[in-house]
N, C-alpha and C positions, 0 to 999 in steps of 0.2 A: 458416373464418376468423372470428375474433371482431371484428366490424366496429367496434363502439364503441371497444373497446380499441385496435384498430389505428389508428383516426383520431386518438385522443388521443396515442398514441405517435409518430405521424408529425408531429403539430403540435409536440411536444416536441423531436424531433430536428431539425426545420427551424429551430426557435428557437435550438438550439445552433449550428447551422451559421451562422445569421445573426450570432450573437455572434462567431464566428470571422472573418467578413467585416468586421464593424465594428472588431474588434481589429486586423486587418491594416491597415486604413486609418489607425487611430490610430498604430500603430507606424511606418507609412511617413512620417507627418508629424512624428514625434517626434525631438527632438534627442538623446534618451537612447539610442536604438537598442538595443543588446544588453541593457542593464539593463531596458528596457521589455519586451523579448521574453522573457527568461529569469527576471527577478525582479519583473515587473509594476511597474517603476518604484520599488520599495522604499517604497511608501506605502500599503499595505493596513492598515486600522485593526484594532483588537482584535476587535470583534464579527464583522466580515466574515472575518477570518483564522481565527477560532475555527470558524466554519461550514465554511470551506474545508479546514481541518485535519481536522475531523470527517469530511468527505466523502472526503478523500484516504485516511484510514485505514478508513473504513466502506465496504468493498469489496463486491463481489457475494457473496463468501464470508460476510462478516459479516451482511448483511441478508437474503440470499436462502438461503444454504446452511446457516445456523446451526441451523435446526430439524432438518433431516435428519441433519446431522452429530452433533448432540447425542443424537439417538435412537440412532444406530448406534455411536457411540464413548463415549457416556455424558455426563451433565451435569457430573460432576467434571472431565473432560478439558477441556471447553469453558470451564468456570469458571476453571480455572487459566490458560487462555489470555486470557480477558477481564481477570482480575485483573492479569496481566502487562502488558497494554496500559495499564491504568489506572495502574500503577506507572511505566510508561515515560514518560508525558507529564511528570509532575513531575520525574522523574529527568533528563530532557532539559533541562528549564528550569533545573536546577541545574548540570548538567555542561557543556552545550554552547551554550545559547541565546545568552548574552551574548557569548561568544567568537566564535561563527560570525557573529553579526550585526555585531560590531565589525571583523571581518576585511574586510568590504565585498566579499566574493567572491560569485560567482554559483552555482557548483556545488561538490559535494563534492570532485571531482577538483582544482578550482582551489585550494580551501582546503588540501588535502594537499600540493599542489605548492608553495604559498606557505610552508607550515610547514617542508617539507624541500627547500629550494631546492637546485637542482643535481642532483636525482635524475631522470635521463631514464627510468630503469626505472619509477618511480612514475607519470610522465607517461603512460606507455603502459598499464601494468598496471591502474591504478585504473579508467580508462574501460572497459577490456575486462571487468573483473569486474562493473561496473555494468550493462553490456550483457547479460552472461550472467544475472546475478541478476534484473534487472528483466524480462528476457525470460521467465524461469521464472514470475515473478509474473504477467506479462502473459497467459500461457497460461490461467491460472485465471480471469482476468477476461473474456477473450474467450470462454471456454467458457460462462460465466454469461450473457454477452450473446447468444450463439447460442441457448442454451436459452430465454432470455426472448423473443427475436424469434420463435422457432419456436412458442412457446406462444401468442403473440398473433396471429400471421399464419396459422398452420396450415401453414406451409412446413416442410420437413424441417430438421433441425439444421444441415446443411451450408450451405444457402442463408441461413438465419437468421444464421449466423456471418459469411458474406461481406457481407451487407447492413449489419449493424451495424458491422463492422470498417471499412468504407469511410467511414461517418459519423465514426467516431473519427479516422481518418487525415485527413479533410478539415479539421475545425475545429482540430485540434492543429497541423497543418502550416501553417495560415493565421495563427493568432492567438497561438501560443506561450503563455507563462505568463499573460498578460493574459486571453486567452480562457479558459484553464483556471481561473483565479481566479474570473472572473465566473460561469462555469457551476458551479464547485464551491460557490460561495456559494448559488446556487439549489438545487443538489443537496443540500447539507447541510441547508438549511431543509426541503426536501421530504422527505428521509429522516427527519428528526426528527418532523415532523407525521404522516407516514403510519405510522411505527412506533407512535406514540402511539395513532393511530386503530385500528390492528390490535389492539393490546393491550387497549384499552377495549372493542372489539367482542368479544374473547375473554373478557373478564370478564363482559360482559353476557350472553353466550350459554352460560355455564357450565351444563352439564346437572345438576350437583350441586355441593355446596360445593367450593371450590378445594382444600382440604386432601385431601378424599376423592378428588377428580378426579386429583390428582397421585399419590396413593397407588395408585389404580387403574392408572395408567400404569406405575408401577414394578412392579406385580404382573404386568402383561403383558410387561414387558421388565425382567427382574430386574437386568440390568447397568446400567440407566439411572442409578441413584443410588449405585452402589458404586464407590469409588475402586479402580482397578486391575482393574475387572471386564472391560474390553475392551482397555485399553492399559496396559502395565506402568508403574509409577510413574516410571520414568526418562523416559517420554514426557511425563508431566505436568510434571516439572521442566524438561525441555527446552522445552516449549511456553511455560511461564512465563518462562524466561530469555530466550527468543527475543524475546518482545514487550516484556519489561521493558527490553531494551537496544536494541530496534529503532528507536525514535524518535530516539535519539542519532545514528544513522549512516545510516539508510535514505534513499537519495537523494531519492525522491519526497516524503518527509515533511520532510526537512531543507530542501528548496528552499522550503518554506513559511516557515521561519524567515528566510531571506534576503529574503522579500517584506515582512516586518513593517516598520511605519513607525518603530518605536523598539525598544530592547532590552526595556523594560518591557512593551510591547505583545506582543512575541514570547513572553515568559514567561507573561503572562496568557492569551494565546491557547492555549498548550499546556495549561494547567491547566483552563481552561473546557471545552476539547474533551474532556479526560479525564472530567470530571464528566458531561457529556451522554452520551458514548459508554458509560460504565459503566452508567448508568441505563437506557439504551435496550436494551443487550444483556441485562442481568439480567432486565428485565421481559419481554422476548421469550422467553427461555429458560424461565422459570417459569410463564408464562401460556399460551404457544402450543404448546410441545413436548408437553404431555399430550393435545393433540388428535390427535396422529399416529395412534393406533389407531382413531379414529373414521372414518378414510378407508377402512378395509377392506383386507384382504390383496391383493385383485385390483388395486386402484389403486396400492398401495404397490409391488407387484412390477412393474407395467407402466410406472412413471414413475421417473426418476432421483431419488434422495433430495434432491438439490439443488433439486428443484421442489416438494417437499411443502408448503412454507410457502404458496406460491401456491394450491395445491389446498385447503388449509385456509381461506384467505381467501375462496375462492369460496363457501364455506358461509355467510359472513357478509354479503357484499355483492353488489349487482347489477352489470350491465355497466359503468355509468358509473364507479362507485367502483373497480371492478376495473381499469378503464382507467387511472385516476389512480394506483392502486397499482402497476400494471405500469410506468408511467412512473417511479414512485418507485424501484422495484427497478432499473430500467434506469439511473436516476440514480446508484444505489450502484455499479453496474458501471462506468459512465462516469467517475465521480469518481476512481476509482483508475486506470483505464485511461489517461485523458488525462494524468494526472500521471506515470505510468510511461513513456508514449510520449515525453513531454517530457524526462524524465531520460535516456532512451536517446538521443534525437536530440541533446541537449546534449553527451552524452559523445562522440558522433561528431563533431559540427560544431565545438563550442567547445573541447573538451579534446584531441581527437586532431587534427582538421584545423587549427585555429588554433594550438593549443598545441604541436604536433609537426611537422605537415607544412608549414604555411604561416603562420608567426607574424605576417606583415604582411597577413593576409587582411582585406578590407574587410567592413563590416557586411553589405552586400548579398551577398557571397560566403558569409559564415557562415550567414546566414538561408536562402540557397538550398540549401546542403549540409544544413542542419538539416531542411528540408522533404523533401528527397530521402531522407535517412536515415529519417525517420518512415515513409515509404511502403515502402521496401525492407525494413527490419527488421520493420515491422508485418506486411507480407504474408508474410514468412518465418515469423514466429510464428503467424500465422493458419493457414498450411498445416500446421504441427505440431499445431495445436489441432483440426484436422479429426478426429483420433483422440485425444480427450482422456483424461487419467488420471482416476480417481475421486477424490472428496473434494476440493473446491475449497480448503477451509480448510487441509488438510494440505499441499497442493502449495504454496500461496503462503507458508505458514509456513516450509517448507523453503527457499524462495527467500530469505526474509528472514534465516533462520539462516545461509545461505551468505554474505550480505553483512555480517552482524554479525561472523561469524568472521574475515572479511577486514579490515574497516575499524575495528572498535571499538578495537583497540590503537593503530593509527597516529593516530586522531583523538583519543580521550579521553586516552591517555597523552601524546600530543603537545601537548595543551592543559595538562595538569596536572603533568607530570613533565619538568623541564628537561633531564634526562639523556637523554631519548629522542633518538636520532639517526637519520640516514638509513639506515644499515645495519640498525639495530634495527627500524625501521619496515618496511623491505623484507622482512627475515626473518620478522617477525610476520605480514605480509600473506600471504606465500607459504605459511608453515606453516599458518596458519589456513584459508586457502582450499583448499589441497591436502588437508589432513587431513579437512576437512568433506566434500569431494567423494568422497574414497576411502571414507569411512564411508557416505555416501549411496548410492553406486553399487554398491559391492562387498560390503557387509555387510547382513545382515538384522536391522536394529536397530528398536526401537520407533519409532513415528511421532515425528518432530521431536526425537529425542534426539541427533542428530549434533552439535548445537551443544555438547553436554556434552564433546565431544572437541575440536572445532575451536577454540572460544573460549579454554579454558584453555591449550591448546598455544600459541596465538597470543600471549596475554598473557605466558606464561612465556618464550617465545623472545624476544619484544621486550625484556623486562626484562634477561634474561641477556646477549643480544648487545649491547644498548646499554651495559650495565655494563662489558663486557669490551673495548669499542672506544673510539675517540677521542670526547671530549666535543664537543657542538655548539659552534660558534663564538659569540663574544659577540654578533655580529650576529643569529644565529638566536635566541638567548635573548632579546635585546631585542625582536625581532619577536613572539616568543611572549608576552612580557609585555604587549605592546600590545593583545593580544586581551582582556586582563582589565580594561582601563581603562573 
């Protein structure tokens, strides 16, 4: 057991649980109730929301697995993914930020239901897709949390996964979006500072000039800097498209727009997050990845590639700083995990239970169902994660691609094209989600290229079906126009 690192991590986890307890007390005494739980009272300022958005996007894959994934799949593949993310933030600020904030809704499901009133199918289908997609994404984050806890405590991966998962479930089920926001602000700040620290240490410890060091790495791994060297170009395009569209529709990111104090704040938060994220990712890739060969073949073969960044950091820092870095990596994992758990529980409690099963449900009943859903679905995903798939980044990008293929057409066309109707939205959602999953499960395609099938099909079907069927009513068009004010 790494005693110093373990003590620091325990202190950090206890602090997160304490935030959950304090959030629960505030929610219990608040008159806002559901808004306070799911949208943090809609009063999060620009700076704080920027850090929270950064943390929600900056997952265990981004800050922990990026070094090993870049080495195995090539810098160009990761580069396309990072550039796609940077495009996604300003694109979301243009396409959806104002409209979603103006809708005064709490979840993606509620917004879609409001835009396409009267569609019972969408009331049920949208939350189910969110649960499936977010569950896939959650697997990658739980794997990272299990690896991180195992690294620090010396326990095996399975026990590390169980321990960290229980902490996740505790503070999300207690405090909702308020607890998630408070911890995400801390996590976003911690991630930024520790990534900068790691990059600076990498620069200081360069054994030779940076240019020669990078060239040496490419000589030892010829595919490192070659486009198409490990993944076909279709995978590059798919990864870019996934993240360029993700911020517009992915529930755990969109929920941050709902928490913004104003429309302007929501837009600024998205763009500030983009700048910080892009700088942190680019510097990590180009400074830390060349250190991978210095670990030696024995270490590389005996440790998962998602752990290589930590092993490199060990060469720079002592136990105290490694403990803080471990807490920072754990913060990256937790920042996405808590937001995903909240998106899943809100789909069950708010969208399915209140929206379909019991429309007159009280605040107490909704929050109780939400807490129960967090534990039941969380434990189910945790069990699946006991036998995790390789490459965290590839797995959660596939999860995002599935949700984009399902939701991009109903949301974005529903905001900008008045002709979009219920039947078109349903047809687009079904065709996008089904075609993506068929491509993902039954065809041997390049990593993350399934969206190149699912998204175009969804867009085309939505446009064709909407054009050939009855126009939306004046009431629906008026409601749509109100989103733009």
